[in-house]
ZADO-1210 file (C-alpha; in nm, 4 decimals, padded with zeros to 6 digits):
<atoms>
<atom x="02.7694" y="03.8576" z="10.6648" code="MET" pos="1"/>
<atom x="02.9717" y="03.9138" z="10.4281" code="TYR" pos="2"/>
<atom x="03.0607" y="03.6675" z="10.1353" code="MET" pos="3"/>
<atom x="03.4454" y="03.6350" z="09.9971" code="LYS" pos="4"/>
<atom x="03.2653" y="03.7023" z="09.6391" code="GLN" pos="5"/>
<atom x="03.1807" y="04.0732" z="09.7557" code="LYS" pos="6"/>
<atom x="03.5334" y="04.1512" z="09.8585" code="ILE" pos="7"/>
<atom x="03.8174" y="04.2297" z="09.6209" code="THR" pos="8"/>
<atom x="04.1430" y="04.1268" z="09.6972" code="ILE" pos="9"/>
<atom x="04.4346" y="04.3212" z="09.5491" code="ARG" pos="10"/>
<atom x="04.8335" y="04.3561" z="09.6302" code="PRO" pos="11"/>
<atom x="04.8562" y="04.7173" z="09.8044" code="GLU" pos="12"/>
<atom x="04.9522" y="04.9632" z="09.5861" code="GLU" pos="13"/>
<atom x="05.1386" y="05.3053" z="09.7235" code="HIS" pos="14"/>
<atom x="04.8455" y="05.5023" z="09.6644" code="LYS" pos="15"/>
<atom x="04.6654" y="05.2743" z="09.9394" code="ASP" pos="16"/>
<atom x="04.9585" y="05.3539" z="10.2054" code="TYR" pos="17"/>
<atom x="04.7662" y="05.6197" z="10.3746" code="LYS" pos="18"/>
<atom x="04.4050" y="05.4185" z="10.3437" code="HIS" pos="19"/>
<atom x="04.5860" y="05.1216" z="10.5380" code="ILE" pos="20"/>
<atom x="04.7329" y="05.3254" z="10.8192" code="VAL" pos="21"/>
<atom x="04.4278" y="05.4859" z="10.9064" code="SER" pos="22"/>
<atom x="04.2649" y="05.0995" z="10.8736" code="LEU" pos="23"/>
<atom x="04.4676" y="04.9746" z="11.1154" code="ILE" pos="24"/>
<atom x="04.4257" y="05.2637" z="11.3664" code="LEU" pos="25"/>
<atom x="04.1090" y="05.2286" z="11.4221" code="ARG" pos="26"/>
<atom x="04.0695" y="04.8515" z="11.3694" code="SER" pos="27"/>
<atom x="04.3022" y="04.7979" z="11.6872" code="LEU" pos="28"/>
<atom x="04.2137" y="05.1074" z="11.8734" code="GLN" pos="29"/>
<atom x="03.8519" y="04.9852" z="11.8641" code="GLU" pos="30"/>
<atom x="03.8580" y="04.6091" z="11.8095" code="GLY" pos="31"/>
<atom x="04.2036" y="04.5266" z="12.0408" code="THR" pos="32"/>
<atom x="04.2442" y="04.5754" z="12.3814" code="ASP" pos="33"/>
<atom x="04.6698" y="04.5283" z="12.3212" code="TYR" pos="34"/>
<atom x="04.7686" y="04.8019" z="12.0945" code="SER" pos="35"/>
<atom x="04.6752" y="05.1636" z="11.9354" code="ASP" pos="36"/>
<atom x="04.7875" y="05.0388" z="11.6467" code="GLY" pos="37"/>
<atom x="05.1428" y="05.2586" z="11.6207" code="THR" pos="38"/>
<atom x="05.3495" y="04.9730" z="11.7032" code="ASP" pos="39"/>
<atom x="05.1671" y="04.7862" z="11.4120" code="ILE" pos="40"/>
<atom x="05.1594" y="05.0739" z="11.1640" code="ILE" pos="41"/>
<atom x="05.5947" y="05.0885" z="11.2475" code="ALA" pos="42"/>
<atom x="05.6177" y="04.6668" z="11.1866" code="LEU" pos="43"/>
<atom x="05.4764" y="04.7366" z="10.8225" code="VAL" pos="44"/>
<atom x="05.7004" y="05.0261" z="10.7459" code="GLU" pos="45"/>
<atom x="05.9943" y="04.7870" z="10.8493" code="GLU" pos="46"/>
<atom x="05.8525" y="04.4894" z="10.6511" code="ILE" pos="47"/>
<atom x="05.7938" y="04.6973" z="10.3413" code="ARG" pos="48"/>
<atom x="06.1826" y="04.7959" z="10.4105" code="ASP" pos="49"/>
<atom x="06.3353" y="04.4566" z="10.4715" code="SER" pos="50"/>
<atom x="06.4461" y="04.2028" z="10.2815" code="LYS" pos="51"/>
<atom x="06.1598" y="03.9756" z="10.4123" code="TYR" pos="52"/>
<atom x="05.9100" y="04.1725" z="10.1786" code="TYR" pos="53"/>
<atom x="05.6858" y="04.0335" z="09.9047" code="ILE" pos="54"/>
<atom x="05.4976" y="04.2850" z="09.7450" code="PRO" pos="55"/>
<atom x="05.3250" y="04.0736" z="09.5787" code="GLU" pos="56"/>
<atom x="05.1575" y="03.9197" z="09.9019" code="LEU" pos="57"/>
<atom x="05.0187" y="04.2059" z="10.0614" code="SER" pos="58"/>
<atom x="04.7308" y="04.2831" z="10.0409" code="PHE" pos="59"/>
<atom x="04.4662" y="04.5089" z="10.0747" code="VAL" pos="60"/>
<atom x="04.0686" y="04.4049" z="10.0808" code="ALA" pos="61"/>
<atom x="03.7828" y="04.6430" z="09.9142" code="GLU" pos="62"/>
<atom x="03.4316" y="04.6122" z="09.9260" code="LEU" pos="63"/>
<atom x="03.2291" y="04.8417" z="09.6720" code="ASP" pos="64"/>
<atom x="03.5398" y="05.0360" z="09.6170" code="GLY" pos="65"/>
<atom x="03.6347" y="05.0802" z="09.9923" code="GLN" pos="66"/>
<atom x="03.9214" y="04.9607" z="10.1745" code="VAL" pos="67"/>
<atom x="03.8274" y="04.7740" z="10.4665" code="VAL" pos="68"/>
<atom x="04.1191" y="04.5053" z="10.4933" code="GLY" pos="69"/>
<atom x="04.5191" y="04.5178" z="10.4998" code="HIS" pos="70"/>
<atom x="04.7186" y="04.1743" z="10.5472" code="PHE" pos="71"/>
<atom x="05.0189" y="04.0717" z="10.4291" code="LEU" pos="72"/>
<atom x="05.2610" y="03.7854" z="10.3950" code="PHE" pos="73"/>
<atom x="05.6212" y="03.8349" z="10.4493" code="SER" pos="74"/>
<atom x="05.9325" y="03.5803" z="10.4458" code="ARG" pos="75"/>
<atom x="06.0163" y="03.4095" z="10.7467" code="PHE" pos="76"/>
<atom x="06.3280" y="03.2003" z="10.7970" code="PRO" pos="77"/>
<atom x="06.2886" y="02.9878" z="11.1146" code="ILE" pos="78"/>
<atom x="06.5582" y="02.9802" z="11.3591" code="SER" pos="79"/>
<atom x="06.7377" y="02.6671" z="11.4590" code="PRO" pos="80"/>
<atom x="06.7850" y="02.8043" z="11.8154" code="THR" pos="81"/>
<atom x="06.5361" y="03.0080" z="12.0639" code="LYS" pos="82"/>
<atom x="06.8223" y="03.3318" z="12.0832" code="GLU" pos="83"/>
<atom x="06.7624" y="03.3316" z="11.6670" code="GLY" pos="84"/>
<atom x="07.0093" y="03.5259" z="11.5436" code="GLY" pos="85"/>
<atom x="07.0263" y="03.2866" z="11.2026" code="TYR" pos="86"/>
<atom x="06.8329" y="03.4650" z="10.9517" code="HIS" pos="87"/>
<atom x="07.0164" y="03.3126" z="10.6263" code="ASP" pos="88"/>
<atom x="06.7960" y="03.0225" z="10.6248" code="THR" pos="89"/>
<atom x="06.4599" y="03.0130" z="10.3866" code="ASP" pos="90"/>
<atom x="06.2506" y="02.7476" z="10.4824" code="ALA" pos="91"/>
<atom x="05.9648" y="02.8407" z="10.2571" code="GLY" pos="92"/>
<atom x="05.7648" y="02.9863" z="10.5189" code="ILE" pos="93"/>
<atom x="05.6123" y="03.3358" z="10.5703" code="VAL" pos="94"/>
<atom x="05.4231" y="03.4814" z="10.8312" code="MET" pos="95"/>
<atom x="05.0984" y="03.6444" z="10.8044" code="LEU" pos="96"/>
<atom x="05.1072" y="03.9444" z="11.0136" code="ALA" pos="97"/>
<atom x="05.0111" y="04.2292" z="11.0351" code="PRO" pos="98"/>
<atom x="04.5863" y="04.1724" z="10.9660" code="VAL" pos="99"/>
<atom x="04.3244" y="04.4277" z="11.0226" code="SER" pos="100"/>
<atom x="03.9907" y="04.4838" z="10.9137" code="VAL" pos="101"/>
<atom x="03.8378" y="04.8624" z="10.9336" code="HIS" pos="102"/>
<atom x="03.6372" y="04.9162" z="11.2410" code="ALA" pos="103"/>
<atom x="03.2997" y="04.9026" z="11.0730" code="ASP" pos="104"/>
<atom x="03.3326" y="04.6151" z="10.9299" code="PHE" pos="105"/>
<atom x="03.4564" y="04.3940" z="11.2505" code="LEU" pos="106"/>
<atom x="03.2998" y="04.0697" z="11.3312" code="ARG" pos="107"/>
<atom x="03.0803" y="04.0752" z="10.9613" code="GLN" pos="108"/>
<atom x="03.3395" y="03.7841" z="10.7985" code="GLY" pos="109"/>
<atom x="03.5965" y="04.0198" z="10.6165" code="ILE" pos="110"/>
<atom x="03.8801" y="03.8890" z="10.8081" code="GLY" pos="111"/>
<atom x="03.7491" y="03.5151" z="10.7171" code="THR" pos="112"/>
<atom x="03.7221" y="03.5996" z="10.3654" code="ALA" pos="113"/>
<atom x="04.0192" y="03.7784" z="10.3301" code="MET" pos="114"/>
<atom x="04.2263" y="03.5182" z="10.4454" code="LEU" pos="115"/>
<atom x="04.0953" y="03.2578" z="10.2788" code="THR" pos="116"/>
<atom x="04.1789" y="03.4255" z="09.9829" code="LEU" pos="117"/>
<atom x="04.4878" y="03.5178" z="10.0757" code="GLY" pos="118"/>
<atom x="04.6039" y="03.1894" z="10.2027" code="ILE" pos="119"/>
<atom x="04.5278" y="03.0436" z="09.8385" code="GLU" pos="120"/>
<atom x="04.7205" y="03.3381" z="09.6929" code="LYS" pos="121"/>
<atom x="05.0620" y="03.2012" z="09.8940" code="VAL" pos="122"/>
<atom x="04.9831" y="02.8361" z="09.8129" code="ARG" pos="123"/>
<atom x="04.9530" y="02.9593" z="09.4570" code="GLU" pos="124"/>
<atom x="05.2804" y="03.1059" z="09.4906" code="ALA" pos="125"/>
<atom x="05.4309" y="02.8226" z="09.6124" code="GLY" pos="126"/>
<atom x="05.5174" y="02.8398" z="09.9817" code="TYR" pos="127"/>
<atom x="05.5306" y="02.5469" z="10.2132" code="LYS" pos="128"/>
<atom x="05.3857" y="02.7260" z="10.4845" code="GLY" pos="129"/>
<atom x="05.2550" y="02.9988" z="10.6895" code="ILE" pos="130"/>
<atom x="05.2638" y="03.1261" z="11.0596" code="THR" pos="131"/>
<atom x="05.0835" y="03.3541" z="11.2523" code="VAL" pos="132"/>
<atom x="05.0783" y="03.4630" z="11.6289" code="GLU" pos="133"/>
<atom x="04.7594" y="03.5470" z="11.7589" code="GLY" pos="134"/>
<atom x="04.3937" y="03.4270" z="11.8168" code="ASN" pos="135"/>
<atom x="04.3454" y="03.0940" z="11.7777" code="TYR" pos="136"/>
<atom x="03.9892" y="03.0695" z="11.7818" code="ASN" pos="137"/>
<atom x="03.9762" y="03.3018" z="11.4774" code="PHE" pos="138"/>
<atom x="04.2669" y="03.1512" z="11.2968" code="TYR" pos="139"/>
<atom x="04.2064" y="02.7801" z="11.3403" code="ASN" pos="140"/>
<atom x="03.8357" y="02.8733" z="11.1004" code="LYS" pos="141"/>
<atom x="04.1197" y="02.9193" z="10.8405" code="VAL" pos="142"/>
<atom x="04.3015" y="02.5937" z="10.8912" code="GLY" pos="143"/>
<atom x="04.5559" y="02.7209" z="11.1205" code="PHE" pos="144"/>
<atom x="04.6412" y="02.4999" z="11.3861" code="ARG" pos="145"/>
<atom x="04.9217" y="02.5170" z="11.6904" code="THR" pos="146"/>
<atom x="05.2667" y="02.5323" z="11.5634" code="SER" pos="147"/>
<atom x="05.4017" y="02.2644" z="11.8114" code="SER" pos="148"/>
<atom x="05.2306" y="02.0232" z="11.6367" code="GLU" pos="149"/>
<atom x="05.4821" y="02.0820" z="11.3377" code="PHE" pos="150"/>
<atom x="05.8018" y="02.0977" z="11.5258" code="GLY" pos="151"/>
<atom x="05.7996" y="02.4812" z="11.5470" code="ILE" pos="152"/>
<atom x="05.7725" y="02.6342" z="11.8307" code="TYR" pos="153"/>
<atom x="05.7351" y="02.9741" z="12.0464" code="PRO" pos="154"/>
<atom x="05.9721" y="03.2078" z="12.1802" code="THR" pos="155"/>
<atom x="05.8412" y="03.5105" z="12.2500" code="SER" pos="156"/>
<atom x="05.5561" y="03.7984" z="12.1772" code="GLY" pos="157"/>
<atom x="05.1981" y="03.8821" z="12.2412" code="PHE" pos="158"/>
<atom x="04.9408" y="03.7907" z="12.2183" code="PRO" pos="159"/>
<atom x="05.0991" y="03.4817" z="12.3321" code="LEU" pos="160"/>
<atom x="04.9375" y="03.4355" z="12.6553" code="LYS" pos="161"/>
<atom x="04.9646" y="03.0243" z="12.5677" code="GLU" pos="162"/>
<atom x="05.1577" y="02.8206" z="12.3065" code="PRO" pos="163"/>
<atom x="04.8225" y="02.7594" z="12.1215" code="ARG" pos="164"/>
<atom x="04.8491" y="03.1585" z="12.0026" code="CYS" pos="165"/>
<atom x="05.1106" y="03.0513" z="11.7802" code="MET" pos="166"/>
<atom x="04.9816" y="02.8395" z="11.4648" code="MET" pos="167"/>
<atom x="05.0862" y="02.7396" z="11.1299" code="CYS" pos="168"/>
<atom x="04.9177" y="02.6135" z="10.8442" code="GLN" pos="169"/>
<atom x="05.1062" y="02.3679" z="10.5943" code="PRO" pos="170"/>
<atom x="05.0179" y="02.5122" z="10.2296" code="THR" pos="171"/>
<atom x="04.9568" y="02.1049" z="10.1016" code="TYR" pos="172"/>
<atom x="05.0103" y="01.7699" z="10.2597" code="GLU" pos="173"/>
<atom x="05.3530" y="01.7059" z="10.4156" code="GLY" pos="174"/>
<atom x="05.4415" y="02.0759" z="10.3122" code="SER" pos="175"/>
<atom x="05.5675" y="02.0690" z="10.6376" code="LEU" pos="176"/>
<atom x="05.7840" y="01.7838" z="10.6954" code="ASP" pos="177"/>
<atom x="06.1628" y="01.8324" z="10.7830" code="GLY" pos="178"/>
<atom x="06.0906" y="02.2204" z="10.8866" code="VAL" pos="179"/>
<atom x="06.1282" y="02.2432" z="11.2616" code="HIS" pos="180"/>
<atom x="06.2781" y="02.5483" z="11.4976" code="GLY" pos="181"/>
<atom x="06.1631" y="02.8227" z="11.6558" code="TYR" pos="182"/>
<atom x="05.9923" y="03.1466" z="11.5876" code="ILE" pos="183"/>
<atom x="06.2085" y="03.4600" z="11.6821" code="VAL" pos="184"/>
<atom x="06.1388" y="03.7973" z="11.5586" code="TYR" pos="185"/>
<atom x="06.4775" y="03.9527" z="11.6445" code="ASP" pos="186"/>
<atom x="06.5207" y="04.0353" z="11.2515" code="MET" pos="187"/>
<atom x="06.2251" y="04.3380" z="11.3271" code="TYR" pos="188"/>
<atom x="06.2855" y="04.5737" z="11.6140" code="PHE" pos="189"/>
<atom x="05.8837" y="04.6233" z="11.6036" code="ASN" pos="190"/>
<atom x="05.7955" y="04.3386" z="11.6377" code="ALA" pos="191"/>
</atoms>
Protein backbone atom coordinates (compact mmCIF):
# COMPACT_ATOMS: atom_id res chain seq x y z
CA MET A 1 0.00 0.00 0.00
CA TYR A 2 1.36 3.40 -0.98
CA MET A 3 1.22 6.22 1.53
CA LYS A 4 0.33 9.78 0.60
CA GLN A 5 3.77 10.96 1.79
CA LYS A 6 5.35 9.18 -1.19
CA ILE A 7 2.84 10.60 -3.65
CA THR A 8 3.49 14.05 -5.08
CA ILE A 9 0.35 15.88 -6.13
CA ARG A 10 0.77 18.88 -8.37
CA PRO A 11 -1.33 20.83 -10.86
CA GLU A 12 -1.25 19.33 -14.32
CA GLU A 13 0.87 21.04 -16.95
CA HIS A 14 0.57 20.97 -20.72
CA LYS A 15 3.56 18.60 -20.88
CA ASP A 16 1.52 16.06 -18.86
CA TYR A 17 -1.34 15.79 -21.36
CA LYS A 18 0.05 12.88 -23.38
CA HIS A 19 0.78 10.95 -20.16
CA ILE A 20 -2.74 11.70 -18.90
CA VAL A 21 -4.32 10.38 -22.11
CA SER A 22 -2.31 7.15 -21.90
CA LEU A 23 -3.06 6.78 -18.20
CA ILE A 24 -6.82 7.27 -18.66
CA LEU A 25 -7.00 4.77 -21.52
CA ARG A 26 -5.17 2.01 -19.65
CA SER A 27 -6.86 2.74 -16.34
CA LEU A 28 -10.35 2.44 -17.75
CA GLN A 29 -9.69 -0.35 -20.23
CA GLU A 30 -8.08 -2.52 -17.56
CA GLY A 31 -9.86 -1.30 -14.44
CA THR A 32 -13.52 -0.87 -15.42
CA ASP A 33 -16.25 -2.57 -17.37
CA TYR A 34 -18.09 0.60 -18.42
CA SER A 35 -15.65 2.62 -20.56
CA ASP A 36 -12.70 2.21 -22.89
CA GLY A 37 -11.52 5.66 -21.80
CA THR A 38 -12.12 7.57 -25.03
CA ASP A 39 -15.27 9.22 -23.65
CA ILE A 40 -13.40 10.21 -20.49
CA ILE A 41 -10.56 11.78 -22.49
CA ALA A 42 -13.19 13.73 -24.45
CA LEU A 43 -14.76 14.87 -21.16
CA VAL A 44 -11.38 16.05 -19.80
CA GLU A 45 -10.78 18.06 -22.97
CA GLU A 46 -14.30 19.47 -22.85
CA ILE A 47 -13.88 20.54 -19.22
CA ARG A 48 -10.50 22.16 -20.01
CA ASP A 49 -12.18 24.18 -22.77
CA SER A 50 -15.12 25.28 -20.61
CA LYS A 51 -15.77 28.14 -18.23
CA TYR A 52 -15.98 25.56 -15.44
CA TYR A 53 -12.31 24.53 -15.65
CA ILE A 54 -10.13 25.38 -12.64
CA PRO A 55 -6.49 24.89 -13.75
CA GLU A 56 -5.13 24.95 -10.19
CA LEU A 57 -7.48 22.08 -9.22
CA SER A 58 -6.59 19.71 -12.06
CA PHE A 59 -3.92 17.39 -10.73
CA VAL A 60 -1.50 14.66 -11.56
CA ALA A 61 -0.14 12.30 -8.94
CA GLU A 62 3.48 11.22 -9.25
CA LEU A 63 5.32 8.38 -7.61
CA ASP A 64 9.08 8.38 -8.06
CA GLY A 65 8.76 10.81 -10.99
CA GLN A 66 6.15 8.74 -12.86
CA VAL A 67 2.61 10.03 -13.45
CA VAL A 68 0.42 7.42 -11.74
CA GLY A 69 -2.82 9.32 -11.36
CA HIS A 70 -4.93 12.15 -12.70
CA PHE A 71 -8.00 13.83 -11.32
CA LEU A 72 -9.66 17.17 -11.58
CA PHE A 73 -12.21 19.33 -9.86
CA SER A 74 -14.28 21.75 -11.94
CA ARG A 75 -16.96 24.27 -11.05
CA PHE A 76 -20.36 22.63 -11.08
CA PRO A 77 -23.56 24.65 -10.82
CA ILE A 78 -26.44 22.80 -9.23
CA SER A 79 -29.63 23.00 -11.32
CA PRO A 80 -32.87 24.04 -9.62
CA THR A 81 -34.78 21.58 -11.85
CA LYS A 82 -34.28 18.03 -13.11
CA GLU A 83 -34.40 19.37 -16.64
CA GLY A 84 -31.32 21.56 -16.18
CA GLY A 85 -30.58 24.45 -18.45
CA TYR A 86 -29.74 26.81 -15.59
CA HIS A 87 -26.01 26.94 -15.26
CA ASP A 88 -25.28 30.54 -14.39
CA THR A 89 -25.62 30.14 -10.62
CA ASP A 90 -22.41 29.41 -8.76
CA ALA A 91 -23.17 27.71 -5.45
CA GLY A 92 -19.48 27.17 -4.68
CA ILE A 93 -19.63 23.49 -5.63
CA VAL A 94 -17.02 21.57 -7.58
CA MET A 95 -17.37 18.26 -9.40
CA LEU A 96 -14.70 15.59 -9.00
CA ALA A 97 -14.40 13.90 -12.38
CA PRO A 98 -12.70 12.07 -13.79
CA VAL A 99 -10.40 10.11 -11.51
CA SER A 100 -7.86 7.74 -13.05
CA VAL A 101 -5.06 5.65 -11.62
CA HIS A 102 -2.39 4.06 -13.81
CA ALA A 103 -3.34 0.43 -14.53
CA ASP A 104 -0.05 -0.83 -13.04
CA PHE A 105 -0.95 0.81 -9.72
CA LEU A 106 -4.64 -0.03 -9.33
CA ARG A 107 -5.88 -1.11 -5.89
CA GLN A 108 -2.68 -0.06 -4.14
CA GLY A 109 -3.99 3.00 -2.27
CA ILE A 110 -2.99 5.59 -4.88
CA GLY A 111 -6.58 6.77 -5.48
CA THR A 112 -7.29 7.22 -1.78
CA ALA A 113 -4.01 9.04 -1.21
CA MET A 114 -4.42 11.43 -4.11
CA LEU A 115 -8.06 12.23 -3.35
CA THR A 116 -7.33 12.88 0.31
CA LEU A 117 -4.74 15.45 -0.71
CA GLY A 118 -6.93 16.85 -3.51
CA ILE A 119 -9.94 17.32 -1.23
CA GLU A 120 -7.73 19.34 1.10
CA LYS A 121 -6.75 21.59 -1.85
CA VAL A 122 -10.45 22.17 -2.63
CA ARG A 123 -11.05 23.07 1.02
CA GLU A 124 -8.09 25.49 0.97
CA ALA A 125 -9.45 27.09 -2.22
CA GLY A 126 -12.66 27.98 -0.35
CA TYR A 127 -15.26 25.86 -2.13
CA LYS A 128 -18.35 24.73 -0.17
CA GLY A 129 -18.59 21.17 -1.38
CA ILE A 130 -17.68 18.47 -3.87
CA THR A 131 -19.93 16.21 -5.93
CA VAL A 132 -18.85 12.91 -7.44
CA GLU A 133 -20.59 10.07 -9.22
CA GLY A 134 -19.12 6.61 -8.91
CA ASN A 135 -18.53 3.62 -6.69
CA TYR A 136 -19.82 4.53 -3.24
CA ASN A 137 -17.73 1.78 -1.64
CA PHE A 138 -14.61 3.67 -2.73
CA TYR A 139 -15.72 7.29 -2.34
CA ASN A 140 -17.26 6.73 1.11
CA LYS A 141 -13.71 5.93 2.31
CA VAL A 142 -12.63 9.50 1.60
CA GLY A 143 -15.62 11.20 3.21
CA PHE A 144 -18.34 11.28 0.54
CA ARG A 145 -21.96 10.56 1.44
CA THR A 146 -25.09 10.09 -0.63
CA SER A 147 -25.93 13.47 -2.16
CA SER A 148 -29.63 13.31 -1.25
CA GLU A 149 -28.58 13.64 2.40
CA PHE A 150 -27.62 17.20 1.47
CA GLY A 151 -30.68 17.99 -0.68
CA ILE A 152 -28.77 17.43 -3.92
CA TYR A 153 -30.40 14.86 -6.19
CA PRO A 154 -29.16 12.79 -9.13
CA THR A 155 -30.87 12.90 -12.50
CA SER A 156 -28.98 10.51 -14.78
CA GLY A 157 -25.59 9.13 -15.68
CA PHE A 158 -23.37 6.12 -15.28
CA PRO A 159 -22.48 4.34 -13.07
CA LEU A 160 -25.61 5.67 -11.38
CA LYS A 161 -27.11 2.25 -10.80
CA GLU A 162 -28.68 3.55 -7.63
CA PRO A 163 -28.88 6.85 -5.72
CA ARG A 164 -25.89 6.02 -3.49
CA CYS A 165 -23.65 6.42 -6.56
CA MET A 166 -24.23 10.21 -6.52
CA MET A 167 -22.32 11.63 -3.58
CA CYS A 168 -21.32 14.92 -1.99
CA GLN A 169 -18.86 16.07 0.60
CA PRO A 170 -19.05 19.37 2.46
CA THR A 171 -15.69 21.08 2.84
CA TYR A 172 -16.53 22.23 6.35
CA GLU A 173 -19.35 21.62 8.81
CA GLY A 174 -22.56 23.16 7.50
CA SER A 175 -21.03 24.37 4.23
CA LEU A 176 -23.81 22.75 2.17
CA ASP A 177 -26.64 24.12 4.30
CA GLY A 178 -29.02 25.94 1.98
CA VAL A 179 -27.54 24.38 -1.17
CA HIS A 180 -30.04 22.16 -2.94
CA GLY A 181 -31.06 21.10 -6.42
CA TYR A 182 -30.15 18.56 -9.08
CA ILE A 183 -27.02 17.21 -10.70
CA VAL A 184 -27.56 17.79 -14.43
CA TYR A 185 -24.71 17.29 -16.88
CA ASP A 186 -26.27 19.11 -19.83
CA MET A 187 -23.41 21.60 -20.06
CA TYR A 188 -21.18 18.72 -21.27
CA PHE A 189 -21.69 16.65 -24.38
CA ASN A 190 -19.36 13.88 -23.14
CA ALA A 191 -20.71 13.49 -19.60
